[in-house]
C-alpha positions in Angstrom: 2.7 1.5 25.2 4.6 1.0 21.9 3.2 1.1 18.4 4.8 -0.7 15.4 4.3 -0.9 11.7 4.6 -4.1 9.7 5.5 -3.5 6.1 4.1 -5.9 3.4 4.1 -6.4 -0.3 0.8 -6.9 -2.3 0.6 -10.6 -1.3 1.0 -9.8 2.4 4.6 -11.0 2.8 6.7 -8.9 5.1 9.3 -6.7 3.4 12.0 -4.4 4.6 11.0 -0.8 4.5 13.0 1.7 2.5 12.6 4.2 5.4 13.5 2.9 8.8 10.7 3.6 11.4 11.4 5.1 14.7 9.9 3.9 18.0 6.4 5.3 18.6 4.9 5.8 22.0 1.5 6.8 20.8 -0.8 5.7 18.0 -1.0 9.3 16.8 2.8 9.5 16.4 2.9 6.3 14.4 0.1 7.5 12.1 1.7 10.9 11.6 5.0 9.2 10.6 3.3 7.0 8.1 1.5 10.1 6.7 4.9 11.7 6.1 6.7 8.7 4.5 4.1 6.6 2.8 5.2 7.7 -0.7 8.8 6.8 0.0 7.7 3.4 1.3 5.5 2.7 -1.7 8.4 3.6 -4.1 10.6 1.2 -2.1 8.2 -1.7 -2.6 5.9 -1.6 0.4 2.3 -2.0 -0.8 0.5 -2.1 2.6 1.2 -1.5 6.3 -0.3 -2.9 9.5 -0.3 -1.1 12.8 0.0 -3.1 16.0 0.3 -2.2 19.6 2.8 -3.8 22.0 0.4 -6.6 22.8 0.7 -7.6 19.1 -2.9 -6.6 18.7 -3.3 -5.6 15.0 -5.4 -2.4 14.8 -5.7 -2.2 11.0 -4.2 -2.8 7.6 -3.8 0.1 5.2 -2.9 0.0 1.5 -0.4 2.6 0.4 -1.6 2.8 -3.2 -4.3 5.3 -3.9 -7.6 3.6 -4.8 -7.5 4.7 -8.4 -4.1 3.0 -8.9 -4.9 -0.3 -7.1 
């Protein structure tokens, strides 16, 4: 199974990430990667991310801004 991130601005429009993602074979690998690069993505204009599996099933949406800054 493959896992992919969709990168969005605050309005939910897709944007190009400032850090190019690798291919993820597990959900845990995808989540570990986002944990390592989320600040770089946020600085590059990504406001939220969505994780999907290879069936295009969206698992969740996660904002990148800390709650106090939102």
